[in-house]
N, C-alpha and C positions, 0 to 999 in steps of 0.2 A: 634711369633706374630699370625700367622694363626691357630697355634695348640690351642693357647690360647682361641681364639674366637670360634673355633670348639667345644672345651671343654666346654665353657660357654653356647653354644647353645644347647648342649646335655643336661646339666644339667637343663636348664630352661625348655626344652621340657619334661623331665621326671616329672618336678613338676606339669605340666598340668593335667596328669592322676591322680595324688594323689590328687590334689585339687578337681578334679571332684566327687571323691568319699567320700572326708572328708567334703566338704562344706555343704552338707544338714545335716550331722550328727552334726557338729559344731553349725550350725544354730538352730537346733531342741533342743540342750541341754543348749544353753545359756539362762539365764534368761532375761526377758524383758529389766530390767533396764541396762543390759550390752550390749543391741542391738540385743538381740534374738526375736523370734517372739511373737506377741502378742497372748493373750489367744484365741480370737475370730477368728483365722485363721483357714480355712478348713484343714482337713488332706491331706496328700500327694497323688498324683494320684498313683494308682496302689496298694493301700493298702486296706485291708478289711474294714478299718474305712472310707475310702473314698466312697466306694461303698454304705455303709450304710447311708452316709452324703447325697449322691446324690439321693438315694431314698427317705429320708425324705424331701429334697428340692422340688422333684418333687411331693410328696403327699401335701406339703403345697402349691405349686402352683396351684394344681388342686381342691383345697378346695374352696367352694363357698364363696365368700365375704359376711360378715355380711350384713342384709338388711339396718340397721340404721348406716352405717359406717360413712356417712357424718354428721349425727345427734351427733355423739359421740364428735366431735370436737366442743368446744364453740365458738361461732361466737362473735366478739366484735363489738358493733355499734359505728359509726363515733362520736356520741355525747359523748360517754364516754372516747374518746381520747382527751388528751391536745393538743392545737394548737402548731405548730413548729413556733418558732420565729427566 
């Protein structure tokens, strides 16, 4: 009985190191409809694509906001709304 538990523990411990390496690969290759990552997910940290993505995000953050940013959104007047009953 003790040997069976020791063997089961050893086998389960070996699975954790395999899953650590296979998990990201499986997640990246699965299509979105099957539970994979959506298309707008940023690249994984530590890849060259991630560094380029972060540079682009920093460039966008440092860009000045357009002068008429508030004027671009149409405002609805209270008179044009229907009353709530």
